[in-house]
C-alpha positions, 0 to 999 in steps of 0.5 A: 500500500505504501511502496516508493510511489506512495498512493495519495491516500496513504495513511502515512503521508504528511499532506492532508488527504481524505483520511484526515476527514474521518474520525481519528483512532489510535492503536495503543501499545504498552511495553512493560518496563520494570526498573530492575529488568528493562527489555532490550531495545531491539527485542522491544521493537521486534515484539511491538511489530509482532504485536501489531501483526497478531492483532491484525490477524486475530479473529476478533479483528476480522469480519464480524469480530468484536474488534473489527469495526474499531480496526476498520475505523482506524484503518480508514483514517490516519494509522496512528500507534502510540506506545506507552510504558508500564510497570508493576501495578500499572502493567497489571491494570493494563493486562486486565483490559481487552487486548493481547500480550506478545512476549519476546526474549526479554520484552512484553508488549500488550496491544489493544483494539483501536480507540478514539484519539481522545477516548483512551481508557483511563488505565492507559491514558495515565501511562507515560509515553516518555521514558522508553529509552532502551538499550541493547546490552550487546549489538544484535546479530545480523538480520536473517534475510530469509525472513522479513526484516524491518529496516530502520533509517540510519539517519533518524534518532528515535526514542525506543517508543517512537521506533516501536511504533514505526516498526509496527507501521512497517509490519502493517504495510508488509501485511497489507501487501501480502496475499492471503496465502502469504499472510497465513504462512507468516502467521502460522510460522509465528510472525518471524521478523527482525528489526535492524538499522540499515547502513546508509548504503543499503538504505538508499537501495531499500527506499527506491527498490519498490518495497513498502516504505513508511513515511511518517506523518510527523506527529511526534519527534521527526519531520513530516514525510521522513522515511522511517522504515522499509518493510523487506519481506521476502515475498515482496522482493522484486 
């Protein structure tokens, strides 16, 4: 949906489109960050991306499912994702709300059905957005190119929370581009993927190679229109 030649109605364009006239929704994601054991940054990014895919493929989000109308309304407007952090009792309260918790190696991310932009549940509205500055204890291994890779721009400095949302955007664009059989195969395999920062040399080719590209709308942290993620799924490589 958002290849290098981005359609005019893409939910990730910075220019005003018909999507701006629709009621605006947001997909809430909450990452668990306990003081004594914060997750590794890359694992948090990958877990957030998988959480988005798990929600999109969940039967409650499809057809006549209980979340389907909210998901449709969200996808008809700008595609916004907001990552908040929680620990202790905050996390337990978040877990009590309808949603799905996805676990990585060290990360736990709970994704919730979309809510109106100004209609967050009070348990989530109280959680902070800032403070998701995470680190990798050691450099992540090289990406497995036989599986999907969400490549981050090497020229942007994003907080972990912002990067988690962008990785989720990239995963969603890849999902939209796949056939039903390709989606099923990815889902049945457990949504394998990696998130890595591209080298400047690789980035140039990625953004011009026909793969889905996230161009941020510029609501937070970075300039409107910035290319943040390229979704490099093997089935979409030309």
